[in-house]
N, C-alpha and C positions, 0 to 999 in steps of 0.2 A: 295040464291045467295051469292057468296063469295064477301066480301068487297074488294074494290080496294086497293091494297097495298099503304102505305104511301110513297110518294117520298122522297128520301134522299136530304140532303142539296145540294150535288153536282148536282143532277139531276135538282132541282129547279133553282139553280144558273146558270147552263149551259144552260138551256132553255131560261132564261132571256137574257143571253149574246148572244145567237144565234139570238134572235129577235133584239137586239140592233145592232149587226153586220150587219144583213140583211138590216135593215132600214137605217143604215149609208151608206152601199154600194149603196142603192137606192136614197140616199140624200133626204129621206122622213122625213122632220122635224116634221110634224104633228104626224106621227106614233112613232117617237123617243120620243116625248114629252108625248105621251099617256102611255109610260112605267114608267113614274114617278107618284108619288102621286101628287095630285093637289098643295100641299104645299111642294113638293120635292125640292131638291137642286142639282145643277150642278156646280161643281168646275173644271175649265179648266185651266191647266197650259201649255200653248204654243201649244195646239193641234189645236183648231179651230181659234185661234188668236195668234199672237206673243205678248202675254200679260198674266197676271195672273188675272183670273176673277171668280166671283161667281154669279150665277143666281138663283133666288128663285121664285118658283111657275111656273105654266104652261105658263103664259103670257110672263114672262121674258125669260124662256128657249126657247119657240117657236120662239120668235123674234130673239134671239141670233142665233139659228140654221138656221133660214131662211136667215139671213144676211150672215152667213159664209159658209153654205153648198152650196148655190146657186151662189156663186161668186168665183169659184175655181181659177180664174186667178188673183184675187186681191192679192197684195203683202203682205197683212196682214195675209193671211191664206193659204199659199202655202203648208203647211204641211198636209192639209186635203184631198188631191186629189191623190189617195183615201186612206182611213183608212181601213186596212184589216188584215187578218191573226190573228184573235182573238183567244186566247188560255186561257182557265181557269187555274189558278195557281194550282199546286199540291204540293208545298212545305209546310212544317209544319206551316209556319207563315201566309200564304195567301190562303191556300186551303179553300173552302167554309165550314163554320162552324157557330154554333150559335153566333149571334152578341151580342153587349153590350146591346141593347134594348130588352125587353122581346118579345119573339116570332120572332125575326129577324134572318136573315142570312146575314153574311158578307163574302166577298171573294175578291180575286184579279184576275187580268187578264193581259195579255200582248197583244200587237198588233204591227203593223208596218205601215209605210207609205213609199213612194218611197225614202225618204231621212232620215228617222228616225226610231228608236225603241221607243216603248212607253209602259207604264204600267198604271194600274189604280186599283181602288177598289170601290166596290158597297155594299151598305147595303139595303136589301130588307125586306119589311114587307107585310103582307097580308092585302090588301085593302078590305073593306066591299063590299059584293056583291051588285050590282046595281039592279034596277027593271027588266032589261032585261037579267040579268045574274043569273044562278042558283048557281054558285060557286064563291067564292072570288078569286081574282087574286093577284099574287105577283107583287108589284110595288116597284120602287126605292124610298127610302127616301133621300139617298145621292148617288151621283156618282162623283168620283174623277178621272179625266183622265189627264195624263201628258205625255210629251216627256221625255224619259229617257236618250237618247243619239242621236247624229247624226251619221249616218252610216259612218264608216271609220274614225271617230273622237272620239271614245269612250275613257274613261279614261285609262291611262297607267296601265299596270299590274305590279305586284310586281317584282322587279329585282331578278332573280332567279339564275344567274350564280354564281358559287362559286369562280371563279378567273377571274378578269378583267385584261387583259394584256395591251392593248393600246386602249384608254387612261385608266388610273386608275380611280377609283371613285372620288378621290380628284381632279385629273386633269380635269375630265369631269365637275364636279361641278364648279370649278373655271372658266372654259371656258364659261359655261352657264351663270354664273353670270356676267362675263365681257361683253358678248354680250347683255345680258338683260339690263345692266347699260347703254349701248350705244343706244339700240333700244328697249325699252320696248313697248309691246303692250298695257299694262294696268298699270296705276298708281293708287294705293290705298292710300287714305289719312286716317290714323288712324290704329294703330296696337293694337286695343282692340280685344275682342273675335270675332266680326263680320269681321273686316278687316283681321285678321289672318286666319280664317276659309275660307273666300273667296279666299285668296291667296293660301292656301293649295289645295283647289279644282281646281283653275285655273292651278296650277302647274301640277296636275294629268291630266289635259286636254291639257297640253303642250302649254299653253298661257303665254308668257314671262311677268312677273309681278314684279314690285317694290312696296314695302310697306313703307310709310313714317310714322315715329313716332316722335312727337315733344319732348318727354321726353328723358332723358338720357338712361333709360332702359325701355324695354317693361314691362308693368305691373305697372309702377309707378302711374298710375291713381288710381289703387286700393291701393297702399301703402300710398297714401295721405289721404285716408279715415280713419275714426275713427278706432282705433285698435281693438275694440270689434266687428266690423262688421262681420256678417256671411251671406252667401247667403241664401235667404229665400225660396229656392227650394232644394230638395234633390239631391244628386250627380248624380243620373242617368239622371236627367233632363239637367244638364249642362256639360256633357261630351264634349270634343272637337272632331271635325271631324278627323277620322282615328286614334284617340289616346285616348281611354277611360282611366279613372283613374285606378290606381293600386287597387287591391282587398282590400287592407288595408286602403284605403282613408276614411276620416271621412264622415259620412252620411251628415253632414252639413258643407259645405266648408268655412273655415275662409277666409275673404277677402284678407289678406296678404299672405296666402298660395296659393290662386288662382293667385296672382300676380307672384309668383315664377313659377307656372306651365305655365302661359302665357309666361314668359320670356324664358323658355327653349323650348317652342313649336316650334318657328321658327328654332331653332337649330336642333331638331329631325326631322322636316319636310323639312329642307334644303331651307327655305324661304329667299329671299333677302330683308332684312329690313334695312332701313337707319334710325338710331336713331339720336336724337338731330337735326332733319331735319324738316323744315317747308316750306310750300308753300309761296312764296312771292306774295302778292296780285298784280294783279289779273290775272289768266290764261286767255289766249285767244284761240278761236277756229277758225281754218281755214276751211271754208265751202267748199272750192275747193279741198283741199288735204285730208280732213277728219281727221286732226290731231290737237291736242292741242299743244300750246307752254306754257310750265310750267317752271318757274324759281323757284328753291328751294334753301333755305339757308341750306346747308349741313355742319353742324358743323363749320360755319363761312365762308364756301366757296360757292359762287353762282354757281349753275349748272343749265343749261337749257336742258330740255328733251322734246321729242315730241311723247307722247303716243297717240294712237287712242282712248283710253277709260280712263276716269277719274271716279273713284269710291270713293264716299264720305262715309266713314264708321266711322263717329264720333258720331253716336247715334241720338236719337230724341231730346235730350235736349241741350239747349244752355247754356248761362251764368247763374249763380245763380240769382234768383229773390230776391232782397234785398229791402224790403219796407222801407220807411222813416217815422219817427214819430215826432210830435211836441215835442220839448224839449229834444230830444235825445242828443244834443250837451252838455247839462249840466249834463247828467248822468255820475256819477263818476265811475260806474262799467264798465264792458266790454260787448260789443255787437258784436256778430260774427255770420256769416252764418254757417249752419251745414256743408257746404263744407269745412270749416276751422277747424271744431271740430276734435280733435285728440283722447283725452282720458278723461274720467270722473275723473281720478286721479288728473288732473291739477286743479280741482275745489273742491277738498275735503274741507269740512268745509265752503263752499260758499252757499249762497242763490241763487238758480238757477231757472230761468223761461225759459221754452221751448215753442216757438210759433210754433204750427203745430202738428197734430196727425197722420201724415202719417208714413210710415215705419221708416224714419230717425228720426223723432221726438220721436216716441215711443222707438226706440232703444237707442237714446241718453238719454232720461229720465231714462230708465232702467239702463244704464251705470253710470249715475250720482248718482242715488240712491244706486247702488251696491258699488260704490267706495267712499262713505263717504260724499256726499254733505250734508250740514246742512239741506236743504229743497229743494224739487223739485216741481214745479208747471208746469203743461202742459196746454197750452191754446188752446182750440178747437173752431174754427170759426163756423163749421157746422158739421152735422152728419158724422160719420166715419164707414166704414165697417170693422169689426174685426172678424177674424177667427184664431184659434190657429194653430201653425205650424204643429201640429199633423194631423189636418184635411187636410191642404194643402199637406202634405207629402202623406197621404193616397190616395188622388186624383191623385197626380202626379206619385206615384209608380204604380198605376193602369195603367196609360198611358205610363209610361216608366219603365217597370219591369227590374230589374237588370239582369235577366237571358235571356233577349231578346236583340239581337243586336240593338244598338241605331238607326241604319239606318232604321230598320224595324219599330221601335216605332215612329220615325219621320214621316215616310210615313203614318202610320195608324193615327197618331194624326192629320196630315193635311188632311186626308180623310174626316174629319168632318169640314165643314165650320165654321168659327169663330162665326158667329151669330147663327148658329145652336147649337154650343157648349153653347152659352149663354142661349139658350132655355132649353137645357138639365140640365144645372147647376141650373137654376131657378126652374125646376121641382123637384130638390132635396132639395129645400130650407127648407121644413118642417122637413125633416130628420135631417139636420145639425142644424137647429134652436133648435130642441128638445135636441140634444146631447150637444149643447153648451149653454143651457139655464142658467146654473149656472154662466158662464163667462159673458154672455150678461146682465143678470139681476143684477149681481154684479157691472158691469161697470155703468149701468144706476142708480143704487142706489148711486153710488159714484159721480153721476152728469154728466156722460158722455153720449152724444147722440150716439146711435149705430144703424146701419141698416145693410141690407144684400146686399148693393151695387146696382148699376143701374140694373133695371129689376130683382132684387133679385138673381143675378147670382153669388154673393159672391166675395171672394177675387180674384179668377182666372179670373173672368170677369173683375174685376176692374184693374187687372194687365195690360190689354191692353190699358187702358186709363189714369190711375192716379198713377200707380206704388205704391200702398198702401195697407195696411190692415192685413198683417201677424203678429200675435202676438207671440213673442218668450219669453215673460215673463213680459212685462210691465203691462199687464192686471192684474196680481195678485198683483203687486205693487200698482196699483190704487185701487183695491178692499180692500187691507189691509190698505190703507191710507198713505203708504210710499211715494206715488206720488199723489199729489193733482191735481184736474181738475177744470179749469175755462172754462165753455162752453157757447157758443152762444153770447159772448160779445167781442167786438173788443177793441183794445188798443186805448185810447184817446190821451195819452201823457206820457212823462217821466218826472220825477223830478230828483233831484240830486242823490236820493237813492232808487227810487221806480218806479213801473209801475202803471199807473192809467188807469182804464177801463172806458168805456162809461157809465156804470151804476153807476159810482161814487166811486166804490170800488177801492182799491189799494193793492199792495203787495210790500214789501221791497225786493230788489234784488241786488246781487253783479255781476251777469252775466245773460245776455239774449241771448239765442241761437235761431236764426231764421231758423227753419226747414220749410221754406216757398217755397221750390221747385225751379224750374228753368224756365227761358223763353223757348219758343220753339226755334227751330234751325234757324228760318228765318234770324235773324240779324247775327248769326254766319256764315251762308252761304254767306251773303252779304260781310262780312269781308273776307271770304276765296276766294270766286269766283268773287266778284265784282257785282255791280248793273246790268251791261249789261247782263251777263250770267244768273243771277237769273231772270231778267225780260224777258229773252228769253225762260225760262223754264216753260211750263204750269203746270207741276206737281211737287210741292215741298212738302216734308213730314213735314208739320207744325202740323199735327195731326197724332196720331199713326195709325188709321184705316180710310179707305174711306167708302163711303156709302154702299159698298158691303161687308164690313168686311175684305177686304184685306189690307195688309200693305200699307199705303199711299206712293206711289211712290217707294216702296221698291222692289228691284230685278226685276224691270220691266221698260219699256220705260218711260222716263220722259217728252218726247216731244222735248228734246234737244239732237241732235245726240252725241253719245259718252259720255254722262253724266249719271251716275247711282248713286243710293243710296243703301246702305246695312245696314239698321237699324234692330232693333228687338232683340228678345231673342236668347239664344243659339240654340234651335231647329230651329228657323227661318233661321239663317245663316248656320247651318249644312245642311239643306235640300235645301233651296232656292239658296244657292251658286251654286248648280248644274244648276238651271234654268237660272241664270245670265250668267254662263259660256256658256251654250248652245246658248243663244241669241248672245253673243259675237262671238262665232264660226259661227253662222248663218249669221251674218253681213259680216264676212270676206269671206264667201263662196258665198255671193250674194243671199242667201235665204230670207233675211229680209231687 
């Protein structure tokens, strides 16, 4: 008897998609759930709900589908009635092919609803055969399903006319900016990478938008950071939307170079940015008209505008956290927060103490040692996850290859739910632990406490919660003894020339740098929006991730109409700006 020929990846994937489509058409939540592994993941961006959700395991997935498939007239899920026209992707980036997990198949698909176009991605693995099955079945370990655009409201195409007679490009831009200044649909607070990328996306979606920046120049927030600052991710990870870096851009971007790139971004993207402009506390929302009243101080002039949507793009972090210590007023040296640290050259010949072993603390200790400090002591309160930049680069270049369009990499990266990513990273722990054994053991021998982060997920897992861990050279300084470590002991007090620890030891110091992090954004939001608006908003991003692993209140409804938050990393804002724009469009069209 001839053996049955082995099915191709495309055949296996197409068969699974056909079942998924059929059960969706029948609104059969139980059968859809059966297509997943028992511990599978469903990540839904705006398809079954107007929200960004992640469900894990059969129980959660089934409950979610039952709620949303069987209530088609509910305003939260109008996009789902019906979901149809599923097509398996055939392009080089999303066609079914071996996945990243051993023995898996990953591929993309498109679909439509009466009002929208959608796309998604699935990773399949072979589930073990059960007692009543002779052969194993292909089941989904992850499904990512998203709305890609609203029909008739897709992003603008590239301008292709060679000659514009009336109006000219300049006249058109000036007219658009004038109208937007008078009647903005959206007001974005903050012209950092998130605010700018959201603005660029909204412009392509023809949504009139103003961006406010309190500094004199876009990028000044980076210019104020220490001069040796380098981004701790490779360049392919932090490209800007629609505008990748030049081919000769450094692999590791200097912070001040990024500042210049951000400053020219609104010029090349034709964004309307008001610099030296701040919101006057506190904006008010008119629940009858659905508009905000926002007064801003625009370079000394008070201007009142009435946008329908207010997007806060000031990041997760609030004001610097500056602890106080007994006796610090008698200390004759200098105490400053890392936020005010500029260059180690200022402290050449000084005895320096750095409090904190996160990224800033380690970078600053390295800079001080390199630039001639007489001594450097770094104080560690508790264990720190440390991985070399080369490891981080290897992982991120795998996720964001330089020869793949960044929008493709963004979608594929988001196809793996965040908490599933943590599981995968934890499974790689032993591999990286063995490779980094010399660094880790050397740091421990020097007195530093080192771990692999929460759930052993390493630096990339930690990046979602504590923004710490990438070693760009301080580790070798610690191992060689050029940077000393004081670990597991808190500061008790200051004297006129020293820092005294709780174990009774002390160290003479000329300068103490507090790399102690930042408050969450709650108080900053209250200063910006006022207590009334914050208290009326159920979902505030006081922590980076919610219980499902999604950005807390990021790019999704906050519970307060017309109020949005745009936090997170470069990939977050590059991709999720699309979903924020779709929600704004959906509200204006009455879909949401």
